[in-house]
N, C-alpha and C positions, 0 to 999 in steps of 0.2 A: 226492498227485495224479501218476496216470500221464499221461506225453505221448505227443501221438500221435505215428507212425509217421512217420519221413520221408520224403518223397516218394523217389521214382529218379533225379527231373525237376531236385532241390532242387541249386541252383548249391554246395552243400556234400559233394555227393558226385559232380562233376567232377572231372574229374584236370584238373588245368591245366598244359601244355605249352608252354612259351616258345619263342617262333619268332623268329627273328633276319629278318624279312621285307627283304628287297632291294629298296633305294630305286627308286621307278622311274627306269628312263633317261629325263633329259630330252631332247625331241626336238630335233633338229637343225638348228641354224641356218645362215643366209648370208643374208650382207651383201654389197651388188654396189655397187663404185665406181666410177660410170659418169663421163667424161669425155666429156661430150656433145659438145665444140667437134673433140674427136679425130677419135669416131663419123662426125660429119658432114660432115669436114674442111674445114669453114667454120666461124668463129666468130662469124658473121654470119648466118648462114642466119636466118628467120623463116616459111617457107613451112610451115602448118600441117600440112599431109599429107606433105611432107618428114620432117620432126621426127616424127614420128607412125610413118611408116611404119621411120625407124631405131630408135625404140625397141622397136618388136614386130620387128623384127631382130633386137637384142641378146635381150627378153625369152627370145625361142626360142631362142637361141644358148647362154643360158646357163642355161637351162633353170630359167626363173624360177618359182617358185610363188608361190601365195597364203601371205601369213604371212611372205616374205622380206623383209628391210631394205636399201631402196635410199636412198642419198646419189648423188645430181647435180651435179655442179659445173661452172661455165662461169667464161664471164668475165663483163664488166659491163655489153656493150650494152646498154641499156634493153627495146629492142623483141624480140631475139633472147632477153635471160632470162624477158621472158615470155611469150613462144613456146612456148618448152621449159620453162616451170612447168604451161603449158595441156594441153601434152602429155603430162604425168605427172604428175597432180594428189597421187596419196597417195607421193610420193616426199620424201624430204629434198631440200632446194634449197638449195647455195652458191655463193657468187660470190666471184671474189677479183681486182680487179685486176692489173695487168700480167702481164709474160712469165711463162708458165708457173703463172700465177696458180690454176685452176682444178686444175692437176695437184698444187701442193702444197697446196690443201686435202685434197687426198684422199690425198694422203700423210703427214695428220695423223690422218686418219681410219684408213687402214689402220696408223698405228702405236698407234693407242687401239687397236684390233682385236687386235693384236698382243697388248700389256701386258694386256686385260682378259680375254681368253681366252673370250670369251660365244658365240664363233662357232666353227664345226667348218669351214666353209667358208666363202671368200671368193671375188669372182670383182671384179679388175679389168678393168674398163670402156674397156680404149685398150692400143694396143703401144709407146706412149711410150717409150724405154729409162729413161725419170726412176725410171718403177716397179721397175726392176730392186731395187733397196735394200728396196722395199717386198715383191715375193716372198720375196727368200731370209727376210726377217725373219718375214714370215707364217708361212712354212714351219718357221723354226725353233719357232717355239712349237706346233710340227704343229697347225696350222690347211690343212686344203687350198685352196689357190690354183687359180684359171682364168683365163684370160685370154681376154676375147673381143674381137676388134679387125678393121677392115678391113683383108685379106690385104696392100693396098698401103704401109700405114703402118705393122707392125710391128718396132723394133728388131729388128736381129738378134741379139743380144746377149739380147735378151726371149724372142725366139722357142726360142735352142738351150736355156736356162734351164728354160725351160717345158715343155721337149718334150712330146706328148703332153697337155698341160693347155690347149692353144690349141685355139680356135673361131674361126672366119672366120663375119662377118657375109654373110649373101644378102644383097644389095643388086642382082640384076639379076635 
């Protein structure tokens, strides 16, 4: 019995070419570490309009985009905490008591970001000199670091180390 001819479109007639597709480039990710008490210049502010204004000024200065991750840290004054959390409800909010409590929370987050290498860019929303170590550690991990702060409150050492990567809030 004679077999029918094989169609030219039959899979056995196709030459298989091996491909090494390049894996898709993962989208760049940005982490915002925001010390709202520093940006407000007062850890007791409860005025929703002032808090919303500062958050909006921060997002504009930091080039915040939808999909960015944000961690906002503050002290533990309950009225202030509630007003801050309502001001940016989609951010992750952290609180810690004591001197530099919010700073210490954000330093832990910066350390995690440097070691996990899940972010291409980190924005430090504070001008406190305590963030100098975090700035260095993030850069050593090949992460782009920007600083967003009030012009009057940036530590000189952080300002000179972050030269070219500092953006100031437009508050007036």
